C-alpha positions as CSV (number, residue, x, y, z in Angstrom):
1,M,10.0,66.3,170.2
2,Q,12.5,63.9,169.0
3,N,11.4,61.5,172.0
4,E,7.8,62.1,171.4
5,K,8.1,61.1,167.6
6,I,10.2,57.9,169.2
7,E,7.7,57.1,171.5
8,D,4.8,57.2,168.8
9,L,6.9,54.9,166.6
10,V,7.3,52.5,169.7
11,Q,3.4,52.5,170.6
12,K,2.5,52.2,166.8
13,G,5.2,48.9,166.6
14,V,7.0,50.6,163.9
15,M,10.2,50.2,166.7
16,L,10.8,48.2,169.7
17,P,12.5,47.9,172.6
18,L,15.1,45.5,171.8
19,M,17.1,44.0,174.8
20,E,18.6,41.1,172.6
21,E,18.6,38.6,169.3
22,F,20.2,35.8,169.6
23,Y,20.8,32.5,167.5
24,T,20.3,29.1,170.3
25,I,18.4,25.7,170.8
26,Q,14.9,26.2,172.2
27,G,15.1,24.9,175.7
28,E,12.1,24.4,177.0
29,G,8.3,23.1,176.0
30,Y,7.0,21.6,172.6
31,H,10.6,22.8,170.4
32,T,13.0,21.7,172.9
33,G,15.8,21.0,171.4
34,T,15.3,22.7,167.8
35,A,17.3,25.6,166.5
36,A,15.8,29.1,166.9
37,Y,16.3,32.7,166.9
38,F,15.4,34.7,169.8
39,I,14.1,38.4,169.7
40,R,13.7,39.6,173.3
41,I,11.6,42.4,173.7
42,G,11.9,44.8,177.0
43,G,8.7,45.6,178.9
44,C,6.6,43.9,181.3
45,D,5.0,44.6,184.5
46,V,3.3,40.9,185.3
47,G,6.6,41.4,187.8
48,C,6.9,37.7,188.2
49,H,9.0,37.1,191.8
50,W,10.9,34.3,190.4
51,C,12.0,36.2,186.9
52,D,14.6,35.4,185.6
53,V,15.3,38.1,183.2
54,K,14.2,41.3,185.3
55,E,16.7,43.0,183.5
56,S,13.7,43.2,180.8
57,W,11.3,44.8,182.7
58,D,11.9,48.3,182.3
59,P,11.8,49.2,178.6
60,E,13.5,52.5,179.3
61,R,17.0,50.2,179.7
62,H,16.3,48.7,176.1
63,P,16.6,50.4,172.9
64,P,14.0,51.4,170.7
65,T,14.9,49.8,167.4
66,Q,13.5,49.7,164.0
67,I,11.7,46.5,163.0
68,G,13.2,46.1,159.0
69,S,16.7,46.3,161.2
70,I,15.2,43.0,163.8
71,I,14.1,41.9,160.5
72,E,17.1,41.6,158.8
73,N,19.2,40.5,161.7
74,A,16.7,37.5,162.1
75,K,16.1,36.1,159.0
76,K,20.1,35.3,158.6
77,Y,19.8,32.8,161.6
78,S,16.8,30.5,161.2
79,N,13.5,29.9,159.4
80,T,12.2,29.9,163.5
81,I,11.8,33.1,165.2
82,V,11.1,33.1,169.3
83,I,9.2,36.9,170.2
84,T,9.7,36.5,174.1
85,G,10.4,39.3,176.6
86,G,9.3,40.3,179.0
87,E,6.5,40.6,177.7
88,P,5.8,41.2,174.2
89,L,2.4,41.7,173.7
90,T,3.0,44.9,175.7
91,W,3.6,46.4,172.4
92,D,1.5,46.1,168.9
93,M,3.1,42.8,167.2
94,S,1.4,43.3,164.2
95,M,4.3,45.3,161.7
96,L,7.1,42.8,163.1
97,T,5.3,39.5,162.5
98,Q,4.2,40.4,159.6
99,G,8.1,41.9,158.1
100,L,9.0,38.5,159.2
101,K,6.2,36.2,157.6
102,D,6.9,38.2,154.3
103,N,10.4,37.1,154.6
104,G,8.5,33.1,154.7
105,L,9.8,32.5,158.4
106,S,7.9,30.9,161.4
107,I,7.1,32.4,164.0
108,H,6.5,31.6,167.6
109,I,5.3,33.6,171.1
110,E,5.7,33.4,174.4
111,T,3.1,35.1,176.4
112,S,1.5,35.9,179.4
113,G,-1.5,36.2,177.9
114,A,-1.9,39.4,180.3
115,Y,-2.3,42.4,177.1
116,D,-4.2,41.9,173.1
117,L,-3.1,39.4,171.0
118,T,-1.6,41.2,167.9
119,G,0.4,39.9,165.5
120,V,0.8,36.9,162.9
121,W,2.1,33.3,164.8
122,D,2.2,30.3,163.7
123,W,3.0,28.8,167.3
124,I,1.5,30.4,170.6
125,C,3.0,29.1,174.1
126,L,0.8,30.7,176.8
127,S,2.5,30.9,180.1
128,P,0.1,32.4,182.0
129,K,0.9,34.1,185.4
130,K,-1.4,34.1,188.5
131,I,-0.9,38.0,189.7
132,K,-2.1,39.1,185.7
133,L,-4.6,36.4,184.4
134,P,-4.7,36.2,180.3
135,K,-7.0,37.8,178.0
136,P,-10.6,35.1,178.0
137,E,-10.1,35.3,174.2
138,I,-6.4,34.1,174.1
139,Y,-7.0,30.6,175.4
140,S,-8.7,29.3,172.0
141,K,-6.0,30.9,170.3
142,V,-3.0,28.7,171.8
143,D,-1.0,25.5,170.5
144,E,1.0,25.4,174.0
145,L,0.1,25.9,177.7
146,K,3.5,25.9,179.7
147,V,2.6,26.5,183.1
148,I,5.5,27.2,186.0
149,I,5.3,25.3,189.0
150,F,6.9,27.0,192.0
151,N,4.8,25.4,194.7
152,K,2.2,22.6,195.0
153,H,-0.5,25.2,194.9
154,D,0.5,25.7,191.1
155,F,-0.8,22.6,190.5
156,K,-4.6,23.5,190.6
157,F,-3.6,26.4,188.6
158,A,-2.4,24.6,186.0
159,E,-5.6,22.7,186.1
160,E,-7.7,25.8,186.0
161,Q,-5.6,27.2,183.2
162,A,-6.0,24.2,180.8
163,S,-9.8,23.9,181.2
164,Q,-9.9,26.6,178.9
165,V,-7.8,25.9,176.4
166,G,-8.8,23.7,173.0
167,E,-8.7,20.2,173.5
168,D,-5.1,20.4,170.4
169,C,-3.3,22.4,173.2
170,E,0.1,20.7,173.9
171,L,0.4,20.7,177.6
172,F,3.1,21.4,180.0
173,L,4.2,21.9,183.7
174,Q,7.7,23.1,184.2
175,P,9.2,23.5,187.3
176,E,10.9,27.0,188.4
177,W,14.5,26.9,188.3
178,S,15.4,27.9,192.0
179,V,13.3,24.9,193.2
180,R,13.7,22.8,190.8
181,E,15.1,20.2,192.8
182,K,12.2,20.1,195.1
183,M,9.3,20.5,192.7
184,T,10.7,18.4,189.8
185,P,10.1,14.8,191.7
186,Q,6.1,16.1,192.4
187,I,5.9,17.0,188.5
188,V,7.1,13.5,187.9
189,E,4.4,12.2,190.0
190,Y,2.0,14.4,189.0
191,V,2.0,13.6,185.4
192,M,2.3,10.2,185.8
193,N,-0.9,10.7,187.6
194,H,-2.0,13.1,184.8
195,P,-0.6,11.9,181.5
196,Q,-2.5,15.0,179.6
197,W,0.8,16.6,180.7
198,R,3.8,16.5,179.9
199,I,7.4,17.7,181.8
200,S,9.3,20.8,180.6
201,L,13.0,21.6,181.6
202,Q,14.8,24.2,181.1
203,T,17.7,22.4,179.3
204,H,19.3,25.2,178.3
205,K,20.2,26.1,181.3
206,Y,21.4,22.2,182.0
207,L,23.5,22.6,178.9
208,N,24.9,26.3,179.5
209,I,23.6,28.0,176.8
210,P,21.5,31.1,176.2
């Protein structure tokens, strides 16, 4: 019965499977180089073969945590909170984000968009995946589109995704880490020929920080 109760609380977003939380420097995309407090929520069934946090996939590995505790920790460190995963929209983000907003915090999310958009957000970074495409309704709401480039076919995918976002959305191409030496020069050339795009690098990995 107790397990069933916890499962219900997780489904309602009162508790969430918390993988980790940490204060660091944003390493990717539009806000690269800025301080932020990261909340990594467990659970993802998108299944990218090159995912660098596969340990986030199984929510059973991460303890259900009261959102009040998550909020109390977050507000000690930074005005900017980044909620990531896993895929955070696996769960209802409404109560967590409202609690963070009530404390005057700016809330960002990185999501594949594969699930319904819940929560209140100051910045939405959409990182779409071919194997489980974003819900159509998210495209008009995103501030940043970040497409991971693993091979040359991903440039076509990037353009298909960019055609669906708003005209003010920031566009980024990011080399997948394991093929960065091969793909970064191709991204450089592509951006020079298509200057509406910008390059995102995983600078936190170069800096050897979380």
